[in-house]
C-alpha positions, 0 to 999 in steps of 0.5 A, a space after each residue: 827113736 829115728 828123727 823125722 826126716 827122710 828116713 822110714 821108721 820101720 814098726 812092727 805090729 805085735 798088737 795083742 798076739 802075746 796071746 796074754 803072756 809075757 814071754 811071747 811078747 818077748 819073743 814078738 820084740 825079738 822077732 821084730 828086731 831080727 826083722 829089722 824093725 826099728 819100733 814094735 807096737 803093742 796094744 793097750 787096755 782094759 776090760 770094762 774100758 770099752 767091751 763090756 760085759 755084754 758085747 757081742 762077739 763080732 764074725 771073726 772072733 766068733 770063727 776064731 775062739 770058744 763059743 762059751 768065751 764071752 767077749 769080755 772075757 776074751 778082752 780079760 785073758 789078752 790084757 797084760 797090766 802096766 807092770 808086765 808093760 813096764 817089763 815089755 819096756 826094758 826088755 826093748 830096751 835091753 834088745 835095742 828096740 823102740 817100745 810103743 803102745 796104742 790104745 786098742 778096742 777089743 
């Protein structure tokens, strides 16, 4: 990772845009590298840690997800395993971009 000085560190926010799919996550990593980002950041959580089974959907989720899918189910669908994150990290290393992840409320 770049040293803290007057250089800018460009971080691409992949977030949950992988839709729970490792292949899409890898495409996001490659797109970030091609765009010139220094790092790509994902979001890590486990369903139930923040989003309970009876959590309601906020308005933008009500508009963008199927009515029958609960917020907990959405969280579970988008969640990546720790093994998948290890694979994502290896892929980042292989294409020369820093891997980052932050805890997220879903």
